[in-house]
C-alpha positions as CSV (number, residue, x, y, z in Angstrom):
1,X,141.9,205.5,275.4
2,X,145.1,207.2,276.5
3,X,146.9,203.9,276.9
4,X,145.9,202.8,273.4
5,X,147.1,206.2,271.9
6,X,150.4,205.9,273.9
7,X,151.0,202.4,272.6
8,X,150.3,203.4,269.0
9,X,152.7,206.4,269.3
10,X,155.4,204.2,270.8
11,X,155.0,201.7,268.0
12,X,155.3,204.4,265.4
13,X,158.4,205.8,267.1
14,X,160.1,202.4,267.1
15,X,159.2,201.9,263.4
16,X,160.7,205.4,262.5
17,X,163.8,204.7,264.5
18,X,164.3,201.3,262.8
19,X,163.8,202.8,259.3
20,X,166.3,205.6,260.0
21,X,168.9,203.0,261.0
22,X,168.3,201.0,257.9
23,X,168.4,204.1,255.6
24,X,171.5,205.6,257.2
25,X,173.7,202.7,256.2
26,X,176.0,203.9,253.4
27,X,176.8,200.5,251.9
28,X,173.6,198.5,250.9
29,X,175.7,195.3,250.8
30,X,176.3,195.7,254.5
31,X,172.8,194.5,255.2
32,X,172.9,191.5,252.9
33,X,174.1,188.1,254.1
34,X,176.7,186.5,251.8
35,X,177.6,182.8,251.7
36,X,181.3,181.9,251.3
37,X,182.4,180.7,247.9
38,X,182.4,176.9,247.4
39,X,185.7,175.1,247.5
40,X,186.8,172.2,245.3
41,X,187.0,168.7,246.7
42,X,190.6,167.8,247.5
43,X,192.1,165.5,244.9
44,X,189.4,166.3,242.3
45,X,192.0,166.9,239.6
46,X,193.3,163.3,239.9
47,X,189.9,161.5,239.9
48,X,188.6,160.3,236.5
49,X,185.5,162.0,235.2
50,X,182.1,160.3,235.6
51,X,181.0,158.1,232.7
52,X,178.6,159.6,230.3
53,X,174.9,158.7,230.6
54,X,173.8,156.0,228.1
55,X,171.6,157.3,225.4
56,X,168.1,155.9,225.6
57,X,165.9,155.3,222.5
58,X,162.7,155.3,224.5
59,X,161.7,151.9,223.1
60,X,161.3,148.6,224.9
61,X,164.2,146.1,224.3
62,X,163.0,143.6,221.7
63,X,165.3,140.7,222.7
64,X,163.4,140.0,226.0
65,X,159.7,139.1,225.4
66,X,157.3,140.3,228.1
67,X,156.2,137.6,230.5
68,X,152.6,137.4,231.8
69,X,152.1,137.7,235.5
70,X,149.8,134.7,235.5
71,X,150.6,131.9,233.1
72,X,147.7,130.2,231.3
73,X,146.4,126.8,232.6
74,X,148.4,124.8,230.2
75,X,151.7,126.5,231.2
76,X,150.8,126.0,234.9
77,X,150.2,122.3,234.3
78,X,153.6,122.2,232.7
79,X,155.2,123.6,235.8
80,X,155.3,127.4,235.3
81,X,154.9,129.3,238.5
82,X,153.0,132.6,238.6
83,X,155.0,135.7,239.2
84,X,152.5,137.1,241.7
85,X,150.8,135.4,244.6
86,X,147.1,134.7,244.2
87,X,144.8,137.7,244.7
88,X,142.7,137.7,247.9
89,X,139.1,136.8,247.6
90,X,136.8,139.7,247.1
91,X,134.1,140.4,249.5
92,X,130.8,140.1,247.7
93,X,127.6,141.7,248.9
94,X,124.2,140.2,248.4
95,X,122.7,140.9,244.9
96,X,120.6,144.0,244.5
97,X,116.9,143.1,244.2
98,X,114.9,144.5,241.3
99,X,112.0,146.7,242.3
């Protein structure tokens, strides 16, 4: 019991000492960490400015019609290739029996 009381008293004494050191600083900016100001890139004045972003209308371009991923049978017979490889075969479970 004495050891626990001694440890609590020592912890309180260390806390009080730390708080007194922090409050005794006259300049509060002395505690804060400040990063140095940023510097300009050398030769930035001679470089041309970046081009402006193009304005988007949010609509799909109408000059290119959309292409299907899988052409219909007639188009495949005419030589059109599918844009995607064939899908893998699905694994099928036996049918559920009616009760």
